[in-house]
C-alpha positions in Angstrom: -16.8 -24.9 -3.0 -20.1 -23.3 -2.2 -20.8 -19.6 -3.1 -21.0 -18.7 0.6 -17.7 -20.4 1.4 -16.1 -18.8 -1.7 -17.3 -15.4 -0.8 -16.1 -15.6 2.8 -12.7 -16.9 1.8 -12.3 -14.3 -0.9 -13.4 -11.6 1.5 -10.8 -12.6 4.1 -8.0 -12.5 1.5 -9.2 -9.3 0.0 -9.5 -7.7 3.4 -6.0 -9.0 4.3 -4.7 -7.5 1.1 -6.3 -4.1 1.8 -5.3 -4.0 5.4 -1.8 -5.0 4.7 -1.3 -2.6 1.8 -3.1 0.3 3.5 -1.4 -0.4 6.8 2.0 -0.1 5.2 0.9 2.9 3.2 -0.4 4.5 6.3 3.0 4.1 8.1 4.8 5.4 5.0 2.5 8.4 4.8 3.1 9.3 8.4 6.9 9.2 7.9 6.6 11.2 4.7 4.3 13.8 6.4 7.0 14.2 9.1 9.7 14.7 6.5 7.9 16.7 3.8 5.8 19.9 3.8 2.1 20.2 3.1 3.1 22.0 -0.1 4.8 18.8 -1.4 1.7 16.8 -0.9 -0.4 19.5 -2.5 1.8 19.6 -5.6 1.3 15.8 -6.2 -2.4 16.2 -5.5 -2.6 18.8 -8.2 -1.1 16.4 -10.8 -3.2 13.4 -9.5 -6.4 15.2 -10.6 -5.4 14.9 -14.2 -3.9 11.4 -14.0 -7.0 10.1 -12.2 -9.4 11.4 -14.8 -7.2 10.1 -17.7 -7.0 6.7 -16.0 -10.8 6.4 -16.1 -10.6 6.4 -19.9 -8.0 3.7 -19.8 -10.3 1.4 -17.8 -13.2 2.3 -20.1 -15.6 0.2 -18.0 -14.4 -2.8 -19.9 -12.8 -4.4 -16.8 -16.2 -4.5 -15.1 -17.7 -5.8 -18.3 -15.3 -8.7 -18.2 -16.2 -9.6 -14.7 -20.0 -9.3 -15.4 -20.0 -11.3 -18.7 -21.0 -14.9 -18.0 -18.9 -16.5 -20.7 -15.8 -14.2 -21.0 -12.9 -16.1 -22.6 -9.3 -15.5 -23.6 -10.3 -13.6 -26.7 -12.3 -11.2 -24.6 -9.5 -10.6 -22.1 -6.9 -10.1 -24.9 -9.1 -7.7 -26.8 -9.6 -5.5 -23.7 -5.9 -5.7 -22.8 -4.7 -4.3 -26.1 -7.4 -1.7 -26.4 -6.7 -0.4 -22.9 -2.9 -0.3 -23.4 -3.2 1.5 -26.7 -5.5 4.2 -25.2 -3.2 4.5 -22.2 -0.2 5.3 -24.4 -2.3 7.9 -26.3 -3.4 9.6 -23.1 0.1 9.6 -21.7 1.3 11.4 -24.8 -1.4 13.9 -24.2 -0.2 14.5 -20.6 3.4 14.6 -21.6 2.9 17.3 -24.2 0.2 19.1 -22.2 2.2 19.3 -19.0 3.2 23.0 -19.6 -0.5 23.9 -20.0 -1.3 22.2 -16.7 1.5 24.1 -15.0 0.2 27.4 -16.4 -3.4 26.6 -15.3 -2.1 26.3 -11.7 -0.8 29.9 -11.6 2.4 29.1 -13.6 3.9 26.6 -11.2 6.3 25.3 -13.8 7.9 22.8 -11.3 4.8 20.7 -12.1 5.9 19.9 -15.7 8.4 17.1 -14.9 6.1 15.8 -12.2 3.2 15.5 -14.6 5.4 13.7 -17.2 6.7 11.1 -14.7 3.4 10.5 -12.8 1.7 10.1 -16.1 3.5 6.8 -16.5 0.9 5.4 -14.1 -1.4 5.2 -17.1 0.4 2.5 -19.2 1.5 0.7 -16.0 -2.1 0.6 -14.8 -3.2 -0.7 -18.2 -0.7 -3.6 -18.1 -2.0 -4.6 -14.7 -5.7 -4.0 -14.9 -6.8 -6.9 -17.1 -4.9 -9.4 -14.9 -6.6 -7.9 -11.9 -10.0 -8.4 -13.7 -9.0 -12.0 -14.3 -8.2 -12.5 -10.7 -11.4 -10.9 -9.5 -13.5 -12.9 -12.0 -12.0 -16.2 -10.7 -12.1 -14.9 -7.1 -8.3 -15.6 -6.7 -7.9 -12.8 -4.2 -5.0 -14.5 -2.4 -2.8 -13.5 -5.4 -3.7 -9.8 -4.9 -2.5 -10.1 -1.3 1.0 -11.2 -2.3 1.0 -8.7 -5.1 0.0 -5.6 -3.1 2.1 -6.3 0.0 5.1 -7.3 -2.1 5.0 -3.9 -3.9 4.0 -1.5 -1.2 6.8 -2.3 1.2 9.9 -1.8 -1.0 8.2 1.2 -2.7 7.5 2.8 0.7 11.0 2.2 2.0 12.5 3.8 -1.1 10.1 6.8 -0.9 11.0 7.4 2.8 14.7 7.2 2.0 14.2 9.8 -0.8 12.4 12.1 1.5 15.1 11.7 4.2 17.8 12.7 1.7 15.9 15.8 0.7 14.3 14.9 -2.6 11.0 16.7 -1.5 8.1 16.2 -3.9 10.0 13.6 -5.9 9.9 11.2 -2.9 6.1 10.9 -3.4 6.5 10.5 -7.2 9.2 7.8 -6.9 7.1 5.9 -4.3 4.0 5.8 -6.6 5.8 4.9 -9.8 7.9 2.2 -8.1 4.8 0.7 -6.5 3.1 0.5 -9.9 6.1 -1.1 -11.6 6.4 -3.7 -8.8 2.7 -4.5 -9.0 3.1 -5.2 -12.8 6.1 -7.4 -12.3 4.6 -9.5 -9.5 1.3 -9.9 -11.3 3.1 -11.0 -14.4 4.8 -13.8 -12.6 1.9 -14.9 -10.3 -1.1 -14.8 -12.7 -1.0 -17.4 -15.4 -3.1 -15.4 -17.9 -1.2 -13.9 -20.9 -2.5 -11.9 -23.8 -2.8 -14.1 -26.9 -2.0 -11.4 -29.4 -5.5 -11.6 -30.8 -8.1 -8.9 -31.1 -11.8 -9.0 -32.0 -13.6 -5.8 -32.8 -16.9 -7.7 -32.5 -16.0 -8.8 -28.9 -14.8 -5.3 -28.1 -18.0 -3.8 -29.4 -20.1 -6.2 -27.3 -18.2 -5.5 -24.1 -18.1 -1.7 -24.8 -21.9 -1.7 -25.2 -22.0 -2.5 -21.5 -18.9 -0.7 -20.5 -19.4 2.7 -22.2 -22.1 3.6 -19.8 -19.9 2.7 -16.9 -17.1 4.8 -18.5 -19.3 7.8 -18.7 -20.5 7.3 -15.1 -16.9 6.9 -14.0 -15.8 10.0 -15.8 -18.5 12.0 -14.1 -17.8 10.6 -10.7 -14.0 10.8 -10.9 -14.1 14.4 -12.3 -16.5 15.5 -9.6 -14.4 13.8 -6.8 -11.3 15.5 -8.1 -13.0 18.8 -8.8 -12.6 19.9 -5.2 -8.9 19.2 -5.4 -8.7 21.2 -8.6 -10.7 24.2 -7.2 -8.8 24.3 -3.9 -5.5 24.0 -5.8 -6.5 26.8 -8.2 -8.1 29.2 -5.8 -5.8 28.6 -2.8 -2.3 27.4 -2.1 -0.7 24.0 -2.5 -0.4 23.8 1.3 -4.2 24.2 1.6 -4.7 21.4 -0.8 -2.1 19.4 1.2 -4.2 19.8 4.3 -7.3 18.7 2.5 -5.5 15.8 0.9 -4.2 14.5 4.3 -7.5 15.0 6.0 -9.2 12.9 3.3 -6.6 10.2 3.6 -7.5 9.0 7.2 -11.1 8.0 6.5 -10.3 6.9 3.0 -7.8 4.3 4.3 -10.6 2.8 6.4 -13.0 2.8 3.5 -10.5 1.2 1.2 -9.7 -1.5 3.7 -13.2 -2.6 4.5 -15.7 -1.3 1.9 -13.5 -1.9 -1.1 -12.7 -5.4 0.2 -16.4 -6.2 0.4 -17.3 -4.7 -2.9 -14.4 -6.3 -4.8 -15.8 -9.7 -3.8 -19.5 -8.6 -4.0 -19.6 -7.8 -7.8 -18.4 -11.2 -9.0 -20.6 -12.9 -6.4 -23.7 -10.9 -7.4 -22.9 -11.5 -11.1 -22.8 -15.2 -10.5 -26.4 -15.2 -9.2 -27.7 -12.4 -11.4 -30.7 -14.5 -12.6 -31.8 -15.3 -9.1 -33.2 -12.1 -7.7 -33.9 -13.5 -4.3 -30.3 -14.5 -3.8 -29.2 -11.3 -5.3 -31.2 -9.3 -2.8 -29.9 -11.5 0.1 -26.3 -10.9 -0.9 -26.9 -7.1 -1.3 -28.6 -6.9 2.0 -25.9 -8.8 3.8 -23.3 -6.5 2.2 -25.1 -3.3 3.4 -25.6 -4.7 6.9 -22.0 -5.9 7.3 -20.2 -3.0 5.8 -22.4 -0.5 7.7 -21.7 -2.4 11.0 -18.0 -2.1 10.4 -17.6 1.3 8.7 -20.0 3.5 10.6 -18.4 3.1 14.1 -14.9 3.7 12.5 -16.0 6.9 10.9 -17.7 8.1 14.1 -14.7 7.2 16.2 -12.2 8.7 13.8 -14.1 12.0 13.7 -14.2 12.0 17.5 -10.4 11.5 17.9 -9.3 13.6 14.9 -7.4 16.2 16.9 -5.3 14.0 19.2 -4.7 11.6 16.2 -3.4 14.4 14.1 -1.1 15.7 16.8 0.3 12.2 17.5 0.6 11.0 13.9 1.4 14.0 11.8 2.4 16.7 14.2 1.2 20.2 15.2 1.8 21.8 11.8 -0.9 19.5 10.3 -3.7 20.6 12.7 -5.5 22.5 9.9 -6.3 19.0 8.5 -8.6 18.2 11.5 -11.8 19.7 10.1 -11.2 18.0 6.8 -10.9 14.6 8.6 -14.2 15.1 10.3 -16.1 16.3 7.2 -14.7 13.4 5.1 -15.7 10.9 7.8 -19.3 12.0 7.5 -19.2 11.8 3.7 -17.6 8.3 3.6 -20.1 6.9 6.1 -22.6 6.6 3.3 -20.4 4.6 1.0 -21.6 1.1 2.0 -25.1 2.1 0.7 -23.7 3.7 -2.4 -21.4 1.0 -3.5 -23.7 -2.0 -2.7 -26.6 -0.5 -4.7 -24.4 0.3 -7.6 -22.7 -3.1 -7.6 -26.2 -4.8 -7.7 -27.2 -2.6 -10.6 -24.1 -3.6 -12.5 -24.5 -7.3 -11.6 -27.9 -7.4 -13.4 -26.4 -5.7 -16.5 -28.2 -2.4 -16.1 -25.3 -0.1 -16.8 -27.8 2.2 -18.4 -29.4 2.8 -15.0 -26.0 3.3 -13.5 -25.3 6.1 -16.0 -28.6 7.8 -15.4 -28.0 7.8 -11.7 -24.6 9.4 -12.1 -26.0 12.1 -14.3 -28.7 12.9 -11.8 -26.2 12.9 -8.8 -23.6 14.9 -10.5 -26.1 17.5 -11.5 -27.2 18.4 -8.0 -23.7 17.8 -6.5 -22.2 20.3 -9.0 -25.0 22.8 -8.2 -24.3 22.4 -4.4 -20.5 22.8 -5.0 -21.0 26.0 -7.0 -23.3 27.5 -4.3 -20.8 26.6 -1.6 -17.9 28.1 -3.5 -19.8 31.4 -3.8 -21.3 31.4 -0.3 -18.4 30.0 1.7 -15.2 30.6 -0.3 -12.8 28.6 1.8 -11.2 25.1 1.6 -13.4 23.9 4.5 -16.5 25.2 2.8 -15.6 23.4 -0.5 -15.0 20.1 1.4 -18.4 20.5 3.1 -20.2 20.2 -0.3 -19.6 16.4 -0.3 -21.0 16.0 3.2 -24.1 18.0 2.1 -24.9 15.7 -0.9 -23.9 12.3 0.6 -27.2 11.5 2.3 -29.2 12.4 -0.8 -26.9 10.1 -2.9 -28.0 7.2 -0.8 -31.6 7.7 -1.7 -30.8 8.1 -5.4 -28.6 5.0 -5.6 -31.2 2.9 -3.8 -34.2 4.0 -5.8 -33.8 1.6 -8.8 -33.3 -1.4 -6.6 -36.8 -1.1 -5.3 -37.9 -2.4 -8.7 -34.8 -4.5 -9.6 -34.4 -6.3 -6.3 -37.5 -5.3 -4.2 -34.9 -3.8 -1.8 -35.7 -0.1 -1.6 -34.4 2.9 0.4 -36.8 2.5 3.3 -35.8 -1.2 3.9 -32.2 -0.3 3.5 -32.4 2.5 6.1 -34.0 0.0 8.5 -31.0 -2.3 8.0 -28.5 0.6 8.5 -30.3 2.3 11.4 -29.0 0.1 14.3 -25.3 0.5 13.6 -25.9 4.2 12.8 -27.5 4.9 16.1 -24.9 2.9 18.1 -22.1 4.6 16.2 -23.5 8.1 17.0 -23.7 7.2 20.7 -20.2 5.8 20.7 -18.8 8.8 18.8 -20.3 11.3 21.2 -19.0 9.4 24.2 -15.5 9.3 22.8 -15.5 12.9 21.7 -16.6 14.3 25.1 -14.3 11.9 27.0 -11.4 13.1 24.7 -12.2 16.8 25.3 -12.4 16.3 29.1 -9.1 14.4 29.2 -7.2 16.8 26.9 -8.4 19.7 29.0 -7.1 18.1 32.2 -4.0 16.6 30.4 -4.0 13.7 32.8 -2.0 11.5 30.3 0.2 11.8 27.3 -1.4 12.2 23.8 -0.3 8.7 22.7 -1.8 7.1 25.8 -4.9 9.3 25.5 -5.4 8.1 21.9 -5.0 4.5 22.9 -7.5 4.9 25.8 -10.1 6.6 23.5 -9.8 3.9 20.8 -10.2 1.2 23.4 -13.0 3.0 25.1 -14.9 3.5 21.8 -14.4 -0.2 20.8 -15.7 -1.4 24.1 -18.7 1.0 24.0 -19.7 -0.1 20.5 -19.1 -3.8 21.1 -21.1 -3.6 24.4 -24.0 -1.9 22.7 -24.0 -4.3 19.8 -24.1 -7.3 22.2 -26.7 -5.6 24.4 -29.1 -5.0 21.4 -28.1 -8.3 19.7 -27.1 -6.8 16.4 -27.3 -9.4 13.7 -24.1 -8.5 11.9 -22.1 -9.2 15.1 -23.5 -12.7 15.3 -22.8 -13.2 11.6 -19.2 -12.2 12.0 -18.6 -14.3 15.0 -20.2 -17.4 13.4 -18.1 -17.1 10.2 -15.0 -16.4 12.2 -15.5 -19.6 14.2 -16.3 -21.6 11.0 -13.1 -20.3 9.4 -11.0 -21.1 12.4 -12.6 -24.6 12.7 -11.9 -25.2 9.0 -8.2 -24.2 9.5 -7.9 -26.5 12.4 -7.6 -23.9 15.1 -10.9 -24.9 16.7 -12.7 -28.2 17.1 
């Protein structure tokens, strides 16, 4: 199978996996939001800050090193498996015994202690699953991830909703997350042939870690900063405020996870396979930026435009304070296609040292902006704004090294992104003003209004893309026809 065919097929399966998983998760989140209070979501978000940072150390950048290494064998995979599992158990012990300190940090909310100790189990469960996932990604067997994710999220979601219905409160969210992780491990164990060989090579670990430690430091900086807003809002304000921010962040993040993560999961092994051919590497990176921007930018613009009616329909009136968070996060996430494609390209050529330097630079000015915003605008919305302020600058920083590495610099990237950006801005403005007018007149119900606005936005964007002959639309249509023809649906 050619690289292009392999990439397209893998992308389809990865996208189906993400859309299936996040689609079910989205429905479950809606039901839970109807049954639980913003405080319940805020309490889990408080704990997730610590679990997320600890999980970065479990991954240690070694998973990416396994995908990037040309000749990774069973000894490499087994070495990383046991080192990650051992570290996960050590970090879980730290969370278990440190749970009272975490509770006292959050203004003596002692109900967090058992939540920390149970959610901390995500660390060893994640370690059990992560190496098999790296194996699947390296061999581009993304069909297996589809069955794994969908097979886990549905029963976990059902159990979580039932727990909420019967009044278990915050534990409904805890049970849902833990059960999902357990089911993922079980399904992967039976569907992926790879097994650890009970062998360990310190020399192999050292070689992989020489690449991975820079990614580890980068990931620690990035994860800590991304969770820092949660930590600050949870510390300075109420769990309910954090719950509003958390739900506001969820809507755009689902779209990003579905599309951008699908593209990038396939992109890294694809880029790594042609890392010695810089022309092909540039071609793949450019295609990724064009395609992901064409898909993500209109969704972010449209979501920001319909944030209020969407919140009313999906979550209910008590969640309206989440609307400004949705709109702010939409702007921040709109820059992700540029961020992740550039960083994947840097990793693919083995320059994790450049990756680390970029993270140090970005986190330096991002932290400075966050501190200024906290003092100047001491509010949850102001804190959320800090990410939107720094997102555009991050695109320039991430693109800067690829001018030399790939001859694909920031100016050329902006030219590739400009068409979908302009069309998305026009479409978003049309949808927003149409929504304001229709809500003021109240001609239709909110559900029908939301459907009309989504359809209107889709038709406006598609019409503009066809009118101006946007290349990404032609690429999508051509590959869709080729795939349908290959499956026998078209002649």
